[in-house]
C-alpha positions as CSV (number, residue, x, y, z in Angstrom):
1,M,0.1,-0.2,0.0
2,P,1.1,3.6,-0.9
3,T,2.3,6.0,1.5
4,V,2.4,9.5,1.8
5,I,4.1,11.9,4.4
6,C,2.9,15.0,4.6
7,K,5.4,17.9,4.7
8,D,5.1,21.3,7.1
9,N,1.7,23.0,5.9
10,E,0.7,21.3,2.7
11,P,-2.4,21.3,1.5
12,F,-4.8,18.4,1.8
13,D,-6.2,18.4,-1.7
14,I,-1.9,18.4,-2.6
15,L,-1.6,15.7,-0.4
16,L,-4.1,13.3,-1.7
17,K,-3.0,14.2,-5.5
18,R,0.1,12.6,-4.5
19,F,-1.0,9.6,-3.2
20,K,-3.7,8.9,-6.1
21,K,-0.5,8.9,-8.1
22,K,1.2,6.8,-6.0
23,C,-1.6,4.0,-5.8
24,E,-1.2,4.8,-9.7
25,K,2.2,4.0,-10.5
26,A,1.5,0.9,-8.0
27,A,-1.3,-0.3,-9.7
28,V,-3.3,-0.5,-6.7
29,L,-6.7,-0.3,-8.6
30,S,-6.2,-2.2,-11.8
31,E,-5.4,-5.0,-9.0
32,I,-8.6,-4.9,-7.3
33,K,-10.6,-4.9,-10.8
34,K,-8.7,-7.9,-11.7
35,H,-9.6,-10.1,-8.7
36,Q,-13.4,-8.8,-8.8
37,A,-14.8,-11.4,-11.6
38,Y,-13.2,-14.5,-12.1
39,E,-11.9,-15.0,-15.3
40,K,-10.8,-17.7,-17.1
41,P,-7.1,-19.8,-17.7
42,S,-7.7,-19.3,-21.5
43,V,-9.2,-15.9,-21.2
44,R,-6.1,-14.6,-19.5
45,R,-3.8,-16.3,-21.3
46,K,-5.3,-14.6,-24.2
47,R,-5.1,-11.3,-22.7
48,E,-1.5,-12.3,-21.7
49,D,-1.0,-13.2,-25.2
50,N,-1.8,-10.2,-26.4
51,A,-0.4,-8.0,-24.6
52,S,2.9,-9.4,-25.1
53,R,2.6,-9.1,-28.2
54,R,1.7,-5.4,-27.8
55,K,5.0,-5.1,-25.5
56,M,7.1,-6.6,-28.5
57,L,6.1,-4.4,-31.0
58,K,6.2,-1.5,-29.1
59,A,9.8,-2.5,-28.5
60,Q,10.3,-3.2,-31.9
61,R,9.2,0.9,-33.2
62,K,11.2,2.0,-30.3
63,M,14.4,0.0,-32.0
64,Q,13.4,1.4,-35.7
65,R,13.4,4.7,-34.4
66,Y,17.2,4.6,-32.8
67,M,18.2,2.3,-36.7
68,K,17.8,5.3,-38.5
């Protein structure tokens, strides 16, 4: 769980904003959403395959930019 330390005379809204950013980086909400409903193993495998394929394509595009 992300924690935020309050600085001297720091407004609550700024503190809340920092906390939300830390939660987003830690992927807390996506983990909660992922565990809300059962996901069949075949659906999970398909989703993970698509994610890895997107990651590979992104890396290839990045390498092509640097090769030019």
